[in-house]
N, C-alpha and C positions, 0 to 999 in steps of 0.2 A: 642595409649599407649601401652604399653607393660608391661604385667601384672606379677609383681615380686612375689608373695606370694601364688603364684598355686601349684599344684602339678607338677613334673616333674620326667620325668625318667632320667637314665643315663645309657650311654651305652659305651661300647669301641667296635670298628671297625668300616667299613665305611657304613654311613647308606645304602646305598643301595647293601652292598655285607652281608647281613647273620649278622648283629651286634649283639652284645653280652650282654644284660640287664645286668646291676651291681645292680641296687638298684632306688628306690622312695624316689621321698626327696620332702619336701613341702620349699619353696623358692629358689627363683631365686642364690639369694647370697649364699646360704647353698650348693646347687646345684653346683654352680661355685668353692669351695672351697673344695669341696667332688673330682671334676672331677681333679682340681689340684694334690689335694693327691695321687691320683689314678696314674695319668700320673708321678711324682714325683716316684713311687715304681716300675710302669713297663712302660716303654715309649711305644709312639705308637696313633693310632687316638680315641678319644671319642668325645661324642656331649650330647647334653642337649636335653633332646624332652621335650615340653610343649605339658602335655594332654589334656590340656584346648583349645591349641591355634590348636592342629594337625599340630605341623612343630617343626625342629627345631631352637633353639635358639641360640647355641654357638657350636664352635667346637671346637677343640683343637688336633694338632697333635705334641706328643714330641717326636716323634722317627725321630729325625734330623733336624725336619723343625718346629722349636717353633713359632708356629702361632694361632692366638685366631681371631675366625672370629666367627661376631654377626648378624643374622640374624635380 
């Protein structure tokens, strides 16, 4: 079961190489929308991290390879 209304952190960059924290968001759908907005204005890798589950939920690389991955 995927928690959708929990607390999420949104980061830019690679999860394993000094990612930059962008914001905390409640709700996975809101986090996905915010990630898409950021990726549209500044292309590059982004990911959403679940504070509750302790793992990356979704990643997006808008810097040439437009690919969304869900964990």
